[in-house]
VOGU-590395 format. One line per 2 residues: number of its first residue (from 1); their letters; for each residue x negated, y, z negated of N, C-alpha, C, O, CB. Coordinates in pm, whole numbers. Each point is the difference from the previous one (the first is absolute). Glycine has a CB too. Example, Ala and Ser with C-alpha at 12.3 -4.5 7.8 and 13.67 -1.06 7.14 Angstrom:
<migus>
1	AS	-1319/-569/-780/89/119/0/-90/120/0/-104/-2/-66/293/-115/-59 ~ -154/222/197/-82/119/-6/77/109/-73/-51/111/-17/-67/-174/232
</migus>
This chain:
<migus>
1	MG	-82/-118/0/82/118/0/-87/125/0/-23/61/-105/204/-187/-15 ~ -230/163/237/-82/121/10/85/125/0/115/0/43/-285/-130/83
3	LK	111/235/-175/70/128/-2/-13/67/136/-106/-7/63/64/31/-312 ~ 147/40/293/-2/73/126/-63/137/-22/32/67/-98/173/-189/178
5	PQ	-296/165/9/-57/135/-16/107/105/24/85/-16/88/-310/-67/-17 ~ 221/190/-149/98/106/16/-43/92/114/-112/52/-1/173/-65/-244
7	NK	27/32/341/-31/79/119/61/140/-11/83/37/83/-93/-247/55 ~ -30/284/-236/55/134/-23/-79/106/76/42/116/5/38/-190/-230
9	IN	-193/38/284/-85/98/68/63/35/135/19/-87/85/-226/-3/-202 ~ 238/217/136/56/48/126/-35/148/12/80/87/-34/111/-258/28
11	IK	-311/198/56/-50/137/10/29/50/142/-46/-60/97/-137/18/-272 ~ 259/151/186/44/49/130/-72/129/40/-47/76/-85/269/-181/44
13	NK	-229/125/171/-55/123/57/119/83/50/37/-8/117/-259/-105/-49 ~ 280/191/-158/121/77/33/-28/107/105/88/34/79/-3/-76/-310
15	KA	-205/93/232/-40/105/92/2/-49/146/22/79/92/-162/22/-274 ~ 118/-230/201/-11/-56/135/129/15/79/-4/31/119/-162/-193/-205
17	YF	281/141/23/127/9/71/33/144/39/73/23/96/6/-225/-222 ~ -133/297/52/22/140/32/-94/48/111/41/74/89/35/-35/-325
19	EY	-200/-83/230/-103/47/94/2/-74/135/-43/55/101/-95/5/-298 ~ 187/-185/198/-9/-83/120/133/-61/39/89/-20/-83/-324/-29/22
21	EI	247/18/190/113/-77/51/-50/-144/7/-93/-29/75/193/227/59 ~ -38/-288/-209/-45/-139/-9/52/-78/121/120/-1/27/-124/14/-281
23	LD	-86/-79/327/37/-74/120/3/-151/-23/92/-68/47/-190/252/88 ~ -1/-236/-205/-12/-144/-19/-67/-29/-134/-92/72/-39/80/-108/290
25	KY	57/-68/-322/-57/-32/-131/-66/-137/0/43/-92/70/132/234/-178 ~ -282/-155/29/-72/-125/-16/-34/-20/-147/-14/96/-75/-81/-77/309
27	IA	82/-146/-275/-46/-33/-135/-141/-54/13/-23/-97/73/260/47/-157 ~ -331/113/14/-141/-41/8/-52/-37/-138/38/61/-100/-72/88/300
29	GI	-52/-247/-204/-72/-32/-123/-115/99/-15/-39/64/97/103/-310/-82 ~ -117/257/-135/-113/91/-24/-113/-79/-64/24/-84/-87/131/283/61
31	QL	-276/-172/70/-117/-63/-61/-38/84/-122/-48/113/13/-33/-208/210 ~ 101/38/-343/-24/74/-123/-101/-70/-89/-24/-120/14/255/210/-2
33	QG	-291/-13/-103/-86/-56/-103/84/-25/-124/112/50/-10/-317/70/102 ~ 153/-197/-186/76/-39/-119/53/114/-82/115/-3/-42/-253/-195/38
35	TE	56/300/-20/46/112/-83/104/84/74/82/66/-64/-304/-62/-51 ~ 220/-6/249/100/73/77/138/-62/-18/100/71/-14/-276/-6/181
37	VK	182/-197/-167/127/-71/-19/58/31/-138/119/25/-14/-197/-209/169 ~ -8/182/-254/46/30/-137/52/143/-10/99/26/-68/-264/-192/-23
39	SI	98/258/156/40/140/-2/135/18/72/84/77/-47/-327/-8/40 ~ 263/-138/118/127/5/73/112/-56/-85/110/55/-2/-232/-75/221
41	RN	96/-89/-288/102/-60/-88/41/95/-111/112/-8/-52/-204/-218/102 ~ 2/317/-88/33/102/-99/68/121/66/36/96/-69/-231/-172/-71
43	GR	214/72/273/67/107/72/-86/122/22/53/111/12/155/-194/-107 ~ -340/66/102/-92/114/9/-57/14/141/-122/-3/19/65/-26/-261
45	AS	146/44/341/-43/20/139/80/115/61/112/29/-44/-174/-275/66 ~ 3/311/79/65/115/61/-16/-4/152/-110/-21/51/67/156/-260
47	LP	154/-117/283/-1/-10/145/11/130/81/-35/-3/118/134/-213/-160 ~ -53/328/-12/38/115/83/-99/48/106/44/35/110/82/28/-303
49	DS	-253/-59/169/-94/52/99/-70/-110/79/-95/28/74/62/167/-221 ~ 76/-319/133/-71/-110/65/46/-20/145/110/39/38/-135/-148/-262
51	YC	-63/49/302/27/-29/140/-83/-122/40/-91/-40/-73/141/285/125 ~ -18/-303/62/-71/-119/48/-77/33/127/43/82/81/132/-232/-183
53	QF	-291/85/117/-86/27/114/-70/-129/42/-36/-82/-85/3/322/11 ~ 13/-256/204/-71/-116/52/-150/24/-2/-48/110/26/244/-167/118
55	HR	-270/-50/-177/-146/3/4/-47/-138/44/17/-97/-73/-32/275/-110 ~ -43/-187/302/-47/-126/58/111/-106/6/-21/-116/-34/-208/168/-53
57	GE	346/-10/130/111/-95/18/71/-40/-128/92/-83/4/-213/1/190 ~ 81/138/-307/65/-31/-127/66/126/-53/-47/111/24/-121/-294/-75
59	LY	277/165/-22/76/112/-52/-34/25/-146/0/-92/-82/185/43/244 ~ -215/175/-194/-35/39/-137/93/110/-47/44/83/80/-285/-147/-42
61	VK	272/64/-167/79/108/-58/-99/94/-70/-86/-45/-76/295/-103/47 ~ -194/277/55/-91/100/-56/78/97/-88/121/15/16/-273/-34/185
63	NF	83/83/-292/59/95/-97/108/-65/-87/90/69/-48/-138/114/209 ~ 38/-312/-179/95/-73/-84/-62/-7/-139/-100/-68/-21/193/-70/218
65	HI	-32/209/-292/-58/11/-134/55/-107/-94/120/-6/-26/-148/252/63 ~ -61/-329/-86/33/-95/-107/-89/39/-117/-122/-10/8/189/-183/153
67	AE	-5/236/-270/-75/48/-116/-87/-112/-56/34/-118/10/149/282/-63 ~ -297/-126/-5/-88/-100/-61/72/-71/-113/81/60/-71/-284/77/133
69	YK	173/-266/-78/63/-79/-104/-56/42/-136/-121/10/-17/155/-204/177 ~ 54/217/-252/-36/53/-132/-103/-88/-73/-92/52/-64/320/48/52
71	FG	-212/-231/23/-89/-92/-72/-110/-58/87/-74/-88/-44/265/33/-103 ~ -202/104/272/-107/-48/88/-131/65/-41/-5/121/-22/169/-155/211
73	TL	-269/-44/-200/-129/54/-43/-86/29/123/37/83/83/-24/-210/-302 ~ -124/61/231/-91/21/114/62/-48/130/-38/47/108/-156/-71/-262
75	NN	288/-69/146/61/-58/120/115/83/55/68/-44/92/-134/-178/-177 ~ 90/341/31/112/81/43/-16/44/145/-113/14/49/144/65/-285
77	HE	79/-57/306/-1/35/141/-8/151/21/22/79/-93/110/-286/140 ~ -163/245/76/0/141/38/144/37/36/65/-72/76/-308/63/10
79	AM	293/119/-139/143/35/12/45/28/143/112/-37/36/-128/130/-264 ~ -66/-30/310/43/42/134/-65/-78/114/-8/51/112/44/172/-208
81	RE	-84/-343/71/-69/-73/106/96/-44/111/121/-7/-21/-289/-70/-148 ~ 113/48/287/81/-52/110/34/-145/-30/-84/-76/-47/-25/234/215
83	RK	233/-196/-139/42/-138/-25/51/-61/129/80/61/71/-22/-6/-310 ~ -103/-175/269/38/-68/123/142/-54/-11/39/-56/-102/-280/-5/145
85	LL	318/80/65/136/-53/6/-2/-131/78/-72/-14/99/172/247/-113 ~ -20/-327/-30/3/-132/60/130/-18/78/109/-9/-58/-253/-83/-128
87	LQ	131/88/317/113/-20/91/-36/-108/101/-117/-35/14/193/275/-43 ~ 24/-292/99/-27/-97/106/-64/71/118/24/119/21/169/-265/-96
89	KR	-273/72/151/-75/59/110/90/68/104/-34/107/52/-140/-281/-89 ~ 286/112/67/90/59/102/60/132/-50/22/92/78/31/-323/9
91	EL	-26/238/-218/53/125/-57/-107/110/5/30/115/31/124/-248/-182 ~ -278/96/118/-110/96/6/-19/54/141/-17/121/18/-94/-240/-208
93	KK	115/31/290/-18/43/139/113/92/44/-23/100/68/-98/-314/-18 ~ 244/180/-89/116/82/34/-13/140/-60/24/100/67/119/-308/-55
95	LE	-183/213/-140/-17/129/-68/-113/81/63/13/121/19/72/-223/-231 ~ -194/35/245/-115/71/58/36/60/137/-44/110/34/-111/-266/-156
97	RK	235/82/199/46/53/130/86/125/-19/-16/99/72/10/-331/24 ~ 97/227/-195/90/113/-25/-76/123/-51/33/113/36/151/-276/-86
99	IK	-284/139/-33/-77/110/-59/-76/78/108/-20/121/-13/-3/-252/-200 ~ -19/62/318/-75/68/106/89/100/75/-51/93/62/-95/-295/-38
101	ES	279/182/-31/92/99/56/-2/121/-93/-20/-14/-121/169/-165/229 ~ -130/296/-52/-11/120/-84/120/16/-92/113/-33/36/-247/140/144
103	GY	108/-55/-299/107/33/-93/42/-108/-96/80/26/-89/-6/123/260 ~ -125/-270/-158/38/-109/-88/-100/-15/-115/-120/22/17/230/-137/175
105	SI	-59/78/-308/-83/-24/-119/48/-126/-69/113/-45/22/-158/292/-51 ~ -41/-304/-53/41/-112/-85/-11/51/-144/-106/43/-44/27/-223/211
107	IP	191/175/-238/3/52/-136/58/-105/-95/89/-75/37/-64/310/51 ~ -75/-239/-211/56/-90/-102/131/58/-53/9/120/-28/-241/-200/-34
109	LR	332/-6/47/129/44/-52/22/-44/-144/57/74/-82/33/-84/313 ~ -136/-113/-262/37/-56/-130/-103/-107/-39/-47/-76/84/293/123/-41
111	LF	-279/-51/-171/-89/-102/-56/84/-81/-98/68/55/-86/-278/91/112 ~ 204/-278/-12/79/-86/-87/-70/-133/-22/-95/-34/70/305/145/9
113	MN	-161/-188/-176/-50/-135/-27/104/-99/51/119/15/-29/-254/63/-176 ~ 92/-178/280/97/-97/51/30/-108/-104/-47/9/-114/-36/34/348
115	DR	160/-143/-197/42/-106/-93/-118/-76/-59/6/-47/-113/205/26/243 ~ -318/9/-53/-118/-75/-46/-97/87/-79/-105/-48/-43/131/-99/241
117	GL	9/274/-218/-85/89/-79/-111/65/80/-96/52/-57/147/-192/-136 ~ -39/138/326/-102/62/86/42/142/35/118/27/23/-182/-253/71
119	AK	-33/316/-89/29/139/35/19/11/150/-83/-48/77/-49/131/-276 ~ 240/-20/240/29/20/142/24/148/25/47/72/-88/52/-305/108
121	LE	-130/276/100/18/140/39/90/3/123/-30/-62/102/-198/129/-196 ~ 339/5/83/88/18/115/-52/121/76/-3/111/-52/206/-215/-67
123	IA	-244/80/245/-53/108/82/97/26/115/82/-86/34/-321/26/-95 ~ 229/177/121/90/34/109/-74/70/112/-93/78/-23/281/-59/-139
125	LA	-145/-48/283/-44/74/116/90/122/4/122/-13/6/-206/-194/125 ~ 26/326/-134/81/120/-15/-49/110/94/-113/0/48/159/-61/-286
127	KG	46/153/262/-32/117/82/30/123/-86/107/8/-61/-54/-129/282 ~ -146/215/-226/16/119/-82/119/84/42/26/17/119/-269/-17/-155
129	KK	317/52/-62/115/85/28/-47/144/21/-99/44/-58/250/-196/-77 ~ -78/223/216/-23/144/18/69/73/-115/80/-60/-72/-96/38/326
131	QY	-14/150/-271/57/78/-110/152/6/6/67/-11/-103/-276/147/100 ~ 265/-120/124/146/8/12/66/-134/-33/114/-1/-49/-141/179/222
133	DK	-41/-290/-147/53/-131/-38/9/-13/-151/95/-56/-53/-192/-45/262 ~ -3/154/-278/-2/-6/-147/115/81/-57/66/-41/-96/-316/11/97
135	RE	275/147/59/111/85/-47/133/-72/23/90/6/-85/-223/203/134 ~ 145/-274/63/122/-75/34/23/-113/-101/113/-24/-42/-144/80/287
137	TL	-76/-124/-284/9/-107/-99/49/55/-134/86/-60/-64/-271/-65/180 ~ 131/239/-157/43/62/-125/148/41/5/73/-18/-97/-308/99/60
139	KR	279/-24/151/140/39/15/92/-120/-12/103/5/-68/-173/186/215 ~ 33/-300/-81/80/-122/-2/9/-56/-143/106/-43/-45/-175/-7/283
141	KD	-44/51/-307/-6/-49/-138/90/83/-92/73/-54/-83/-308/-28/124 ~ 229/215/-26/85/90/-80/148/-23/30/82/0/-92/-267/169/89
143	AT	218/-188/130/140/-20/38/56/-129/-61/112/-1/-51/-155/126/265 ~ -35/-233/-209/47/-127/-58/12/13/-151/93/-56/-59/-201/-73/246
145	RD	18/201/-251/6/20/-144/127/78/-37/67/-34/-98/-320/31/85 ~ 285/108/91/121/78/-25/126/-85/19/96/12/-76/-219/195/148
147	MD	123/-292/32/116/-86/23/18/-99/-115/112/-26/-43/-145/49/291 ~ -77/-78/-298/7/-95/-112/55/68/-124/78/-59/-74/-272/-69/169
149	RA	153/252/-119/51/76/-115/151/24/15/75/-12/-97/-302/123/68 ~ 269/-76/150/141/25/25/84/-127/-20/112/6/-50/-176/175/212
151	MK	9/-294/-124/71/-128/-13/18/-37/-148/101/-60/-36/-195/-14/258 ~ -3/108/-306/8/-33/-142/112/79/-69/63/-49/-94/-309/-2/94
153	I	271/171/47/101/87/-62/134/-36/51/100/61/-39/-262/123/14
</migus>
């Protein structure tokens, strides 16, 4: 009778939905060190300024901050290091082809732990929004909020 790991970790990049138009989503594994996993389990990671970039055919996430583990001694990790993302080869090739087109980016949307206790990163192929698109998004959000308030009354 083993205990099930609690999957309460769900760190989101709220800024991504405002700044980008999401076109396609993927779930990628992350190559982590031991203290990084412990720090993520404590909920000490931050996604807002992170992005993904190809290097020699492999995908890496950059500016992804995982705070140092409180009880890690000499073996503690570097907080802002590049971390390799693990995807299938066909997915990597598809993403690399799309990135070569102008205006496309790969951004992390969400960090979570799966059923087996492994850290996964939901990434998206996205296109940057223009300023007027952002204003339109805010107007739509305000309108739905006002309608919800009216419905409650």
